[in-house]
N, C-alpha and C positions, 0 to 999 in steps of 0.2 A: 329535600333529603341530604342535600351537600351541605348547607349550613349545620343540620341536625349531627350528622357523621364529623363534621372538622372541630365544631364546639365543645362536642363530647370528648374526641379525642385531646382537645387544647386541656379540656377540665381534667380528664387523668395523667397528663403530665405535669399540670399545676400540682394537682393532688400529690404528685411525684416528689416535689421539693419538701425534703423533710426537714423541719424546723431543729430535730435535735442532731442530723446527722450534719448538717451546712454549718451550726455554731459548732459543735464539734470538731470539724476541721480546723477552726480557730486554735481549739484550745488542745487539740492533738489527741482526741479521744474519741472512740467508735462506741456509744454507750450499747451497743447490739452486744458486746461484750461485757458488759457489766451488769451486774443485778439480777433482773428478771430477763434480760436481754431484749426487752421490747424497744423499739424507736420512739416511743409516746411520753408526752410529759409527766405522766404521775413516775415513769423511772427515771426520767431526765432530774425531778424531783431529788427522789431519793438517792442518787448518787452523784448528782453535780450540784444542787443546791437550789435555794430559791431564785436567785437572780439567772442562772442558766436557765431552768423550768418556765420562767414568765416569759424570756425571749422565744422560747420553743414554743408556749402555747399562745403567743401573739403571732407568730408566722402562720401557725396551722390552723389558726381562727383566721386569719387574714386571707389566705388562700381559700377557705370555704366561702367567705363572703364574696370575694372577686368573681369565683365560679357561679355561685348562685346571683349576685347582683349586678355584676357588670357585662360579665362573658354572654348571657343570652341576648343582650342590645348592642353587643359591640360591633362597629363595623370593621372587616376584615378584609384586607388587599384579595381580589380574586374570589369573596365568597359573598354574592348578593342575599340580601336578605329573603328569606322564604316567604311572600304572602300567604301560602296554604299551610306554612307550619304554625301550630297552636304554640303560643307563647309559654304556656304555661307546661306543657309537655318539654318542650326544649330547655326550660327553666330546671325541671325535675332531671333530664338528663344530666345536665350541666352538675346538680347539686349531687346527685348519686356517681358522679363520673370522677367528682374530686375526692369522693371519699373512698372511692374503689382505687384511684391513683396515690391514697395516703395508706392505705393498708397494704396494696402491691406495688410498690415505686418502680419503675421501670430503672431507673437511674441506680437503684440500691438492693440489685440482685432481689426485687421482687420482697424482701424483707422491712416490714414499713413498721408503722404504728397499729392501733386499734380504734382510730377515726374519730373518739369521741370531741374533741377540741374540733377539728375540720367539720364535722355535722353542727356544732353549736356555731361555726361561722357561717354555714350554709343556710341554717335557719333564720341567722341574724340578718341575713342577705335578703331574705324574703319577707319575713314580719318579725320583730324581736319581740312579740307578743306570745309568739310559740313559745320562747324560752321560758316563760313562768310557770307552768305545769311541771315542763322535762326539770328544770332545776329544782324546783320544790320536791319532787319525786327522787333526786338524787339525792339532797340534803336529807331528806327522810330516812332514806336505807343506809346511808351512810351512818347517820348519826344512832339508828337503832340496830345497825351490823356490823358496821365498822369497814365493810368490803366494799371499795371504791369501784370493782368490777362491777358488782352487783347491781349498785347504783347506777352506773352509766349503761350498762344493758337495760334497765328498766326506764331510765329517762330516755334513751332513746326509742322504746316503743311507745313511750308516754307521747315523744314528739310527733310520732307517727299519727296518732289518735288526735291529736292536737291540732295536727294539719286539717285533718277531717272536720272538726266540731269547731276549731276557731275561725278558721278564714271565711270570708263571706264573699261571693257564695263558695261553699266546700268545692273543692278542687279533685277530681279522680286522679288526675295526673301527679300532682304534688305527692295525695297522699300515699300513690302507689311508691313513689320515688322514695320517700321517708320510711316505708314500709319496707323496702329493699335494702334501704340503709340499716335499718335496725337490725335485719335478719343478718347483714354481712357483720354488724359490729359484733350479735352476738356469737356468731361463728368465730370471730377473732379472739374472742375471751373465751374461747372453750377450755385452754387450758388454765384459766382461772377457776372457769366452773368447778373442773376435775379436781383442784387444791381445794375449792370449797367443801366438797363431797367428800373430801380426804381428811379435810382439818389441817390443810398445810397451808392455806392461803392467809397471806400477810393481811394487816387490818391498819387502817389509820386511826391509831390510837388517841390522838390527840382530838380526833370529832367524835369517834364512838363514845357514845352516853356512858356505856357499861366498861368501857378501856380501861378504870382505873381500877 
């Protein structure tokens, strides 16, 4: 239990390293005070441009990958590997932890992003094939509706389903972790959903098939 607790905590702290806020310090901006007020990659793109947003996405995907790929197997000083601990449950806990840390970053007053890029990194750390259906669903919905937030929510759900259908053998632990992550990401987008229902949500018009 010590290994599970310590590595889950490290994953949360790793998730709290926000790419947009770290890079924003070098530029002298806090993007939570700009645009939508969110600390994620979409708001970074809209308010700071492509290069800044690319750096944000690389950091946010990278920490997801580290949490799911490296952390479960890492040898930590004073934390012995627990032979009785199922590695998939540990991996799932680390993957979920890094997303929780991203959405509610302890370093930044618990005001973080919405978890999409970090979820991609966690899935990439487990098996890149999981991203194929998720990215397909995201692209389809963004092209048809123009709503990036709707595509992100649906992609997170698709990823949870793919975790059960694609991995061999199916993993209850990882499916449970990604289902919880999808629920968290949907909750983090609650304001976007409200704006969509009210007809006030911004659209990605360059990707939206009917945007012209």
